[in-house]
C-alpha positions as CSV (number, residue, x, y, z in Angstrom):
1,X,130.0,58.2,173.5
2,X,127.2,61.5,174.0
3,X,127.5,63.3,170.7
4,X,124.8,61.6,168.8
5,X,122.7,62.3,172.0
6,X,123.5,66.0,171.8
7,X,122.1,65.8,168.5
8,X,118.9,64.3,169.1
9,X,116.0,65.0,171.6
10,X,117.7,63.3,174.6
11,X,119.1,66.5,175.9
12,X,118.1,67.9,178.8
13,X,118.3,71.9,179.3
14,X,119.3,72.9,182.6
15,X,120.6,76.2,184.4
16,X,122.4,75.4,187.6
17,X,124.0,78.2,189.7
18,X,123.4,80.8,186.7
19,X,125.1,78.1,184.5
20,X,123.4,76.9,181.5
21,X,124.2,73.3,180.3
22,X,122.9,70.7,178.1
23,X,122.8,67.1,179.8
24,X,122.9,63.7,178.4
25,X,123.3,60.9,181.1
26,X,123.6,56.9,180.7
27,X,124.2,54.1,183.3
28,X,126.8,52.0,182.6
29,X,128.4,49.0,183.9
30,X,131.7,48.8,184.1
31,X,133.7,45.7,185.7
32,X,135.0,45.2,188.9
33,X,133.4,48.3,190.0
34,X,129.8,48.1,189.3
35,X,126.8,50.5,187.8
36,X,128.2,54.1,186.8
37,X,126.2,56.8,185.9
38,X,128.2,59.0,183.3
39,X,126.9,62.3,182.8
40,X,128.0,64.5,179.6
41,X,128.0,68.2,180.0
42,X,127.6,70.8,177.3
43,X,127.9,74.2,178.8
44,X,126.8,77.0,177.0
45,X,129.4,78.5,174.7
46,X,131.2,75.6,174.8
47,X,132.1,72.8,172.0
48,X,133.5,70.2,173.9
49,X,131.4,67.8,176.4
50,X,132.9,67.3,179.8
51,X,131.8,63.7,181.4
52,X,131.3,63.4,184.9
53,X,130.8,60.0,186.3
54,X,129.1,59.0,189.8
55,X,129.2,55.4,191.5
56,X,126.2,56.3,192.6
57,X,124.1,55.6,189.3
58,X,120.9,56.8,191.1
59,X,121.8,59.9,191.9
60,X,120.1,62.9,189.1
61,X,122.2,64.6,186.8
62,X,121.7,67.8,188.1
63,X,123.1,66.7,192.0
64,X,126.0,65.4,189.9
65,X,126.9,68.6,188.6
66,X,126.5,70.3,191.9
67,X,129.0,67.9,193.7
68,X,131.5,68.5,191.0
69,X,131.3,72.4,191.2
70,X,131.5,72.2,195.3
71,X,134.6,69.8,194.5
72,X,136.1,72.3,192.1
73,X,135.6,75.2,194.5
74,X,137.2,72.9,197.6
75,X,140.3,72.5,195.5
76,X,140.8,75.6,194.3
77,X,141.0,77.2,197.7
78,X,143.1,74.4,199.0
79,X,147.2,75.4,197.8
80,X,148.5,72.3,195.7
81,X,151.7,71.2,197.4
82,X,154.5,71.7,194.9
83,X,155.5,67.9,194.9
84,X,152.6,67.1,193.1
85,X,152.2,70.0,190.5
86,X,154.1,68.4,187.8
87,X,152.7,64.7,188.4
88,X,151.3,63.1,185.8
89,X,148.2,63.0,188.0
90,X,148.0,66.7,188.4
91,X,149.6,69.0,186.0
92,X,148.9,72.6,185.2
93,X,146.6,72.0,182.5
94,X,144.3,69.5,184.7
95,X,144.2,72.3,187.4
96,X,143.2,75.2,185.1
97,X,140.5,72.6,183.7
98,X,139.4,71.7,187.0
99,X,138.8,75.7,187.9
100,X,137.4,76.4,184.3
101,X,134.5,74.0,185.1
């Protein structure tokens, strides 16, 4: 979705909490949900774009990233109940992915 945006001049370079990012953002309309902002994030040293979504489409991309960073730290500090560890929603891989962001 955003790959071509990262090769053009639409990319914003930002440093948030010591981490360098390339950002691209779009507001899209999702049926039965409404407008959402999708932020494509390419972190320094990474090759894959990560996508963050906010239902507050007026919020700045940098603020959306800050919320996700804060949320990940909260989730890391709370131990996951064993019943959820092998669920399709929360797997070891998804927990690891959250921790790395």
